[in-house]
C-alpha positions in Angstrom: -25.1 -39.1 -37.7 -22.2 -38.5 -40.6 -23.3 -38.4 -44.1 -21.5 -38.5 -46.9 -22.7 -35.5 -49.4 -22.6 -37.0 -52.7 -25.4 -38.2 -54.8 -26.4 -41.7 -53.9 -24.8 -44.0 -56.4 -21.3 -41.9 -56.3 -21.5 -41.7 -52.7 -21.4 -45.7 -52.3 -19.2 -46.0 -55.1 -16.9 -43.8 -53.8 -17.4 -45.1 -50.5 -17.4 -48.3 -50.7 -14.8 -49.3 -53.9 -12.1 -51.9 -52.9 -9.1 -53.7 -54.4 -11.6 -56.9 -55.1 -9.4 -59.8 -56.7 -10.0 -60.7 -60.3 -10.6 -64.0 -59.2 -13.0 -63.2 -56.5 -16.1 -64.3 -59.0 -19.3 -65.2 -57.1 -22.2 -63.9 -55.5 -22.5 -61.6 -53.1 -25.2 -59.7 -50.8 -25.7 -56.8 -48.4 -27.6 -56.9 -44.9 -29.2 -53.5 -43.4 -30.8 -54.1 -40.4 -34.0 -52.0 -39.7 -32.7 -49.7 -37.3 -30.1 -48.3 -39.6 -32.7 -47.5 -42.5 -34.9 -44.6 -43.1 -38.5 -45.9 -42.7 -37.4 -48.9 -40.5 -37.4 -51.6 -43.3 -34.9 -54.3 -43.4 -32.9 -54.4 -47.0 -31.4 -57.2 -48.6 -30.0 -56.8 -52.0 -26.8 -58.5 -53.9 -26.4 -60.8 -57.3 -25.6 -63.7 -58.5 -22.8 -64.3 -60.7 -22.9 -67.1 -63.3 -22.0 -68.1 -67.0 -25.6 -68.1 -67.9 -28.9 -66.9 -69.3 -31.3 -64.9 -66.3 -34.8 -64.5 -66.4 -37.7 -63.3 -64.0 -40.3 -66.0 -62.7 -43.0 -65.4 -60.6 -44.2 -68.2 -58.6 -48.1 -68.4 -57.9 -49.2 -70.4 -54.6 -49.8 -73.8 -55.4 -51.5 -77.1 -53.8 -49.9 -80.2 -54.2 -51.1 -83.9 -53.4 -50.1 -85.8 -50.5 -48.1 -88.1 -52.6 -46.4 -85.3 -54.6 -42.4 -85.3 -54.9 -39.7 -82.8 -56.1 -36.4 -84.1 -57.9 -33.2 -82.2 -55.9 -29.4 -82.6 -56.6 -27.0 -82.5 -59.2 -25.5 -84.7 -61.8 -22.5 -86.9 -62.4 -21.2 -83.3 -64.3 -20.9 -81.5 -61.2 -17.6 -80.5 -60.0 -18.1 -82.9 -57.1 -20.2 -85.5 -59.1 -24.1 -86.5 -57.6 -27.1 -88.4 -58.0 -30.6 -86.8 -58.4 -32.9 -88.1 -56.0 -36.3 -87.3 -55.3 -37.5 -86.2 -51.7 -41.2 -85.4 -50.5 -43.2 -82.1 -51.6 -45.2 -80.3 -49.0 -49.1 -79.5 -49.5 -49.0 -75.7 -50.0 -46.2 -73.7 -51.5 -46.0 -69.7 -51.1 -46.2 -67.2 -54.1 -42.9 -65.9 -54.7 -40.6 -63.8 -57.3 -37.0 -65.0 -58.0 -34.3 -64.4 -60.9 -33.8 -67.9 -62.4 -30.8 -68.9 -64.4 -30.0 -71.7 -67.1 -26.6 -73.0 -65.8 -23.9 -74.2 -63.1 -21.6 -76.5 -63.4 -23.7 -79.8 -63.2 -26.3 -78.3 -61.6 -29.9 -78.9 -63.8 -32.3 -75.8 -65.0 -33.8 -74.1 -63.6 -31.3 -72.3 -60.9 -31.8 -69.9 -58.6 -29.9 -67.8 -55.8 -33.6 -66.7 -53.9 -35.7 -63.9 -54.3 -38.6 -62.6 -52.3 -41.8 -64.4 -51.3 -45.8 -63.5 -50.2 -44.9 -63.3 -46.4 -41.8 -60.6 -47.2 -39.0 -63.3 -46.8 -36.1 -62.7 -48.9 -33.2 -64.9 -49.9 -29.5 -64.7 -51.3 -27.5 -67.3 -52.2 -23.7 -66.6 -51.6 -20.7 -68.6 -52.3 -18.7 -69.4 -48.9 -16.0 -72.2 -49.4 -15.6 -75.3 -46.7 -11.9 -76.0 -46.1 -10.3 -78.2 -48.3 -10.3 -81.4 -46.0 -14.3 -81.4 -45.9 -14.3 -80.9 -49.8 -12.0 -83.7 -49.9 -14.1 -86.0 -47.9 -17.5 -85.3 -49.5 -18.6 -88.3 -51.1 -19.8 -89.3 -54.3 -22.1 -89.4 -55.8 -23.4 -87.2 -53.3 -27.5 -86.8 -52.5 -29.6 -84.2 -51.1 -30.8 -80.4 -52.4 -28.2 -78.2 -53.6 -27.7 -74.3 -52.8 -30.4 -73.7 -55.7 -32.9 -76.4 -54.4 -32.5 -74.9 -50.6 -32.8 -71.0 -51.8 -36.3 -72.4 -54.0 -37.7 -74.7 -51.1 -37.2 -71.8 -48.9 -39.1 -69.2 -50.7 -41.9 -71.8 -51.2 -42.6 -72.6 -47.7 -40.9 -69.8 -45.2 -43.3 -67.3 -43.1 -40.0 -65.4 -41.6 -36.6 -65.7 -42.0 -36.1 -68.0 -38.9 -38.7 -70.6 -40.6 -36.0 -70.5 -43.5 -33.1 -71.2 -41.4 -35.0 -74.1 -40.0 -36.5 -75.5 -43.3 -32.8 -74.9 -44.5 -31.7 -77.2 -41.8 -34.1 -79.6 -41.8 -33.8 -80.2 -45.4 -29.8 -80.7 -44.7 -30.6 -82.9 -41.9 -33.1 -85.4 -43.7 -31.4 -85.5 -47.2 -28.3 -84.8 -47.1 -26.6 -81.7 -49.2 -25.3 -81.2 -53.1 -22.3 -79.0 -52.6 -19.6 -77.9 -54.8 -17.2 -77.1 -52.1 -19.7 -74.8 -49.9 -22.1 -72.2 -49.9 -24.1 -69.9 -47.9 -27.6 -67.9 -47.6 -28.5 -64.5 -46.3 -32.2 -65.1 -45.3 -34.4 -61.4 -44.1 -37.8 -60.7 -43.4 -38.8 -57.2 -41.8 -37.4 -57.8 -38.2 -34.4 -59.7 -38.9 -31.7 -61.5 -40.9 -30.0 -64.9 -40.7 -26.6 -65.9 -42.2 -26.7 -70.0 -42.9 -23.6 -71.9 -43.8 -23.9 -75.3 -45.4 -20.8 -76.8 -45.4 -18.8 -79.6 -47.6 -18.0 -83.2 -45.9 -21.1 -85.3 -46.7 -21.9 -84.7 -42.9 -24.9 -82.7 -42.9 -22.9 -80.1 -41.0 -24.5 -76.1 -40.9 -24.4 -73.5 -39.0 -26.6 -70.3 -39.0 -26.2 -66.8 -37.4 -28.9 -64.2 -36.5 -28.4 -60.7 -37.8 -30.1 -58.0 -35.9 -31.2 -54.3 -36.2 -28.5 -52.4 -35.4 -26.2 -54.7 -37.7 -25.0 -54.8 -41.5 -23.5 -57.5 -42.9 -21.7 -57.8 -46.3 -21.5 -61.5 -47.5 -18.2 -61.7 -50.4 -18.4 -64.6 -49.3 -20.9 -65.7 -46.3 -19.0 -65.8 -43.2 -20.3 -66.4 -39.3 -17.6 -66.1 -36.7 -17.9 -66.6 -33.2 -21.6 -68.2 -32.1 -22.9 -70.1 -28.8 -21.3 -73.7 -28.5 -24.7 -75.2 -27.6 -26.1 -73.6 -31.1 -27.6 -77.1 -31.9 -30.5 -76.2 -28.7 -29.8 -72.5 -28.3 -32.5 -71.4 -31.0 -32.0 -67.2 -30.0 -29.3 -66.1 -32.3 -27.6 -69.0 -34.0 -28.5 -72.6 -34.9 -26.7 -75.6 -36.1 -26.4 -79.2 -37.1 -26.5 -81.5 -33.8 -22.9 -82.7 -34.6 -21.5 -79.4 -35.3 -19.5 -79.4 -32.6 -18.5 -82.8 -32.1 -17.4 -83.7 -35.4 -14.9 -80.7 -35.0 -13.5 -82.1 -32.0 -13.3 -85.3 -33.8 -11.4 -84.2 -36.3 -9.1 -81.9 -33.9 -10.1 -78.7 -35.3 -12.0 -77.5 -32.1 -11.1 -78.2 -28.4 -13.8 -76.3 -27.0 -12.6 -77.1 -23.0 -14.5 -74.1 -21.1 -15.0 -71.5 -23.8 -18.7 -71.1 -24.6 -18.5 -70.0 -28.3 -16.9 -72.1 -31.5 -15.6 -70.1 -34.4 -17.1 -71.1 -37.2 -14.6 -69.7 -40.0 -11.8 -70.8 -38.5 -12.8 -74.1 -37.7 -15.2 -74.9 -41.1 -14.3 -72.7 -43.4 -11.4 -72.0 -46.3 -8.3 -72.1 -44.4 -6.8 -70.0 -47.3 -8.5 -66.8 -46.5 -9.4 -64.0 -43.8 -13.2 -64.4 -43.0 -13.6 -60.5 -43.4 -10.9 -59.0 -45.3 -9.7 -55.4 -45.3 -12.2 -54.6 -48.1 -15.4 -56.6 -46.5 -14.5 -54.6 -43.1 -14.2 -51.0 -45.2 -17.4 -51.9 -46.9 -19.4 -52.8 -44.0 -18.3 -49.6 -41.9 -19.0 -47.4 -44.8 -22.7 -48.7 -45.0 -22.8 -48.5 -41.3 -22.0 -44.5 -41.5 -24.7 -44.3 -44.3 -27.4 -44.9 -41.5 -30.3 -44.4 -41.9 -29.9 -45.4 -45.0 -33.0 -45.1 -47.7 -33.9 -47.8 -50.7 -32.5 -45.9 -53.3 -28.8 -45.7 -51.4 -29.4 -49.3 -51.1 -30.0 -49.8 -54.9 -27.0 -47.7 -55.4 -24.9 -49.9 -52.9 -25.9 -53.1 -55.2 -24.8 -51.1 -58.1 -21.4 -50.7 -56.8 -19.0 -50.8 -59.6 -16.5 -52.3 -57.1 -18.2 -55.5 -56.8 -20.8 -55.4 -60.0 -19.3 -56.2 -63.2 -20.1 -58.4 -66.3 -20.1 -61.3 -64.2 -23.0 -60.4 -62.0 -26.2 -61.5 -63.9 -28.4 -59.2 -62.5 -29.2 -57.1 -59.4 -32.1 -57.4 -56.4 -32.8 -55.3 -53.6 -35.8 -56.4 -51.8 -37.3 -53.9 -49.3 -38.8 -55.6 -46.4 -41.4 -53.2 -44.7 -43.2 -53.7 -41.6 -46.8 -54.2 -41.5 -47.1 -53.9 -45.6 -50.1 -56.4 -47.0 -48.4 -59.3 -49.0 -49.7 -57.9 -52.5 -47.4 -54.8 -51.8 -44.2 -56.6 -50.7 -41.6 -55.6 -53.4 -38.3 -56.7 -55.0 -36.5 -54.3 -57.3 -34.6 -55.9 -60.1 -31.9 -54.8 -62.7 -32.3 -57.4 -65.5 -28.8 -57.7 -66.0 -25.7 -56.2 -64.1 -26.9 -53.5 -62.0 -23.7 -52.1 -62.6 -25.5 -50.5 -65.9 -28.8 -51.8 -65.6 -32.2 -50.0 -64.2 -33.8 -51.8 -60.9 -37.4 -52.2 -61.9 -40.1 -52.6 -58.9 -41.9 -55.9 -59.1 -44.8 -56.6 -56.7 -45.8 -59.9 -55.2 -49.7 -59.3 -56.2 -48.3 -59.0 -60.1 -49.7 -61.9 -62.3 -47.6 -62.0 -64.7 -44.1 -61.6 -66.2 -43.5 -59.6 -69.9 -42.2 -61.9 -72.6 -38.8 -59.7 -72.9 -38.2 -60.7 -69.2 -38.5 -64.0 -69.2 -36.4 -67.1 -70.6 -34.7 -66.8 -73.7 -32.0 -68.6 -75.0 -29.0 -66.5 -75.0 -26.1 -68.1 -73.1 -27.9 -70.8 -72.2 -25.4 -74.1 -72.9 -27.1 -75.8 -75.5 -28.0 -73.4 -77.5 -25.3 -73.3 -80.1 -25.9 -76.6 -80.9 -29.6 -76.8 -81.1 -32.6 -75.9 -82.7 -35.5 -73.7 -81.3 -38.6 -75.7 -79.6 -41.4 -73.8 -81.7 -43.4 -73.1 -78.8 -41.0 -70.8 -77.9 -40.5 -69.0 -81.0 -43.0 -65.6 -80.4 -41.2 -65.1 -76.6 -38.0 -65.7 -78.5 -38.9 -63.1 -81.2 -38.9 -60.5 -78.5 -35.9 -58.3 -77.1 -34.5 -59.9 -74.2 -34.4 -57.6 -71.6 -30.7 -59.3 -70.2 -29.1 -58.9 -73.6 -30.4 -55.3 -74.2 -28.9 -54.0 -70.7 -25.5 -56.1 -71.4 -25.3 -54.3 -74.4 -25.4 -50.9 -72.7 -22.7 -52.0 -70.4 -20.3 -53.3 -73.2 -20.8 -49.8 -74.7 -20.5 -47.5 -72.1 -17.6 -49.4 -70.1 -15.5 -50.4 -72.5 -15.3 -47.2 -74.9 -12.5 -44.9 -75.0 -14.9 -42.0 -73.4 -14.8 -42.1 -69.5 -17.7 -39.8 -69.6 -20.1 -42.2 -70.7 -20.4 -44.5 -67.6 -21.3 -41.8 -65.4 -23.9 -40.6 -67.6 -25.7 -43.8 -68.0 -25.7 -43.9 -64.2 -27.3 -40.6 -64.3 -29.9 -41.8 -66.7 -30.4 -45.0 -64.2 -31.1 -43.0 -61.0 -33.4 -40.6 -62.8 -35.5 -43.7 -64.3 -35.6 -45.1 -60.4 -36.6 -42.0 -59.3 -39.8 -41.9 -61.3 -40.7 -45.4 -59.9 -39.9 -44.4 -56.2 -42.1 -41.4 -56.8 -44.3 -43.4 -58.0 -44.7 -45.7 -55.3 -46.9 -43.5 -52.7 -50.0 -43.0 -55.3 -49.6 -46.7 -56.6 -49.5 -48.2 -53.1 -52.2 -46.4 -51.8 -54.3 -47.1 -54.7 -53.7 -50.6 -54.6 -54.7 -50.4 -50.6 -57.7 -49.2 -51.2 -58.8 -52.0 -53.6 -57.7 -54.8 -51.2 -59.6 -53.0 -48.1 -62.5 -52.9 -50.4 -62.1 -56.4 -50.7 -61.3 -56.2 -54.5 -57.6 -57.8 -54.2 -57.6 -58.7 -57.9 -58.2 -55.5 -58.9 -55.2 -54.7 -57.0 -53.2 -56.9 -58.4 -54.4 -55.9 -62.1 -53.1 -52.2 -60.9 -49.8 -53.5 -60.1 -49.3 -55.7 -63.0 -50.0 -53.3 -65.3 -47.8 -50.5 -63.3 -45.0 -53.2 -63.1 -45.4 -54.0 -67.0 -45.3 -50.5 -67.9 -42.1 -50.0 -66.1 -40.4 -52.6 -68.0 -41.5 -51.9 -71.1 -40.4 -48.2 -70.2 -37.0 -49.8 -69.2 -36.6 -51.8 -72.5 -37.3 -48.6 -74.3 -34.7 -46.7 -72.2 -32.0 -49.3 -72.6 -32.7 -49.6 -76.6 -32.2 -45.9 -76.6 -29.2 -45.6 -74.7 -27.7 -48.6 -76.6 -28.1 -47.1 -79.9 -26.6 -43.5 -78.6 -23.7 -45.0 -77.1 -22.9 -47.0 -80.0 -23.3 -43.9 -82.7 -21.2 -42.0 -80.8 -18.4 -44.6 -80.7 -18.6 -44.7 -84.0 -18.7 -41.1 -84.7 -15.4 -40.9 -82.8 -13.7 -43.9 -83.1 -15.3 -46.5 -84.7 -15.5 -50.2 -83.4 -12.3 -51.8 -83.8 -12.0 -55.0 -84.7 -10.4 -57.2 -82.2 -6.6 -58.4 -82.6 -7.0 -62.2 -84.2 -4.8 -63.6 -81.6 -8.0 -62.6 -78.8 -10.1 -65.2 -77.8 -13.6 -64.4 -78.0 -14.3 -66.4 -74.8 -12.7 -65.0 -71.6 -10.9 -67.8 -70.0 -10.1 -66.2 -66.8 -12.0 -64.0 -64.4 -10.7 -60.4 -65.4 -14.2 -59.0 -66.2 -15.4 -56.2 -67.5 -15.3 -53.4 -65.2 -17.5 -49.9 -65.2 -16.1 -46.8 -63.5 -13.4 -45.6 -61.6 -12.2 -47.8 -58.1 -10.7 -45.0 -56.1 -9.2 -45.7 -52.6 -10.7 -44.5 -49.7 -12.4 -41.2 -49.7 -12.5 -38.9 -46.7 -15.9 -38.3 -45.3 
């Protein structure tokens, strides 16, 4: 099949560079089916976009008492006010890796958009606005799990992507859903993916569509088109809440008649925008033409400066490989916006997170009005990976030298290639220890390796930022902003990196 001949980051950026509207700020996700990858894996990646601090979490497998509860939902400070409630916890929750963050309006921290669990189930959260009538009819105070609660619970409980859909749907069926206006998730495992959309309205409406091995999907926002009308009972390629079709008919939004399908977006989605605009169609087609894709090319797609900017607080790329032991399931994570930060491989088998990648006060809502808890003093005294690489973004993407950003991308790609080159011997060593019955030693090897790469990334970020800052100071200096410029950006015209050319020739 025809391939782009440019190096990975340049190829994807050129092929997918799009005129994304400045106001389109929100999480995004890419899915690539296993028949479209070099090694037969499924790939799921993307980013979360929140004005917030972000940090890495590795949650262990845990046992819970029979009467255990978890608190879910939103507060009265949410855009659509809510009330926090408790729902039952299961007896055992699974190990998972996620990027957590500290703030979204009325959604209590820590929040998550998903990640990767020990069964190689991955999740991404993506905005998906419901039609205005549904937003308006949402009762207050609303109750039930939020998008973050659903993502976290799925990571804790799902063994397949199909499990993830059923778990999310059952949560809404039993406990309701707390929304900011509609949302979606993209779940995947080594076999398939699923798009899951939860709608505003307080009626427990949700729908899900299976993504097969020959499909790609760019969710920006999340969307579902035509699915079988009997989705509440047809569990092969679609699922939905039992009331989905009946409710649409009662509202006069859908007249099924003799039709076998329902267009989810046309009926329940925002009526102000197409399901897939030209930009998303263009991007999906270019990803398909890149097949067979490898993980390096996929990482470059997540870094694509047409979408990733200062708002993208981190990047994730889940490499979902069939038959890989749970210890070797790997989530590649950029600690700050992936447009100007390296992806680091974090294995499920590792046992700890370096202090530089843990929670810090930077960008926490209450940081400016409270003092530090003493127990966090030593952790706070470390450099913060999110901030360190954000410095690189600001320096590389706002200086007058147009060559700085391409040079930074070259450095990032070289760093990632080192990690990719290490994978065969690292995983072989860990596998040998697992086969010998010493999983603990395998986990120690994986922990040591990921910690070493994380420290290398910190040192690289410090070196790059220092070099870029010195270069700018020598050439033009650091100008003082005009007195009329507010320090906080009040619209969503984020700092962007690189050029955004039109459609290139293949």
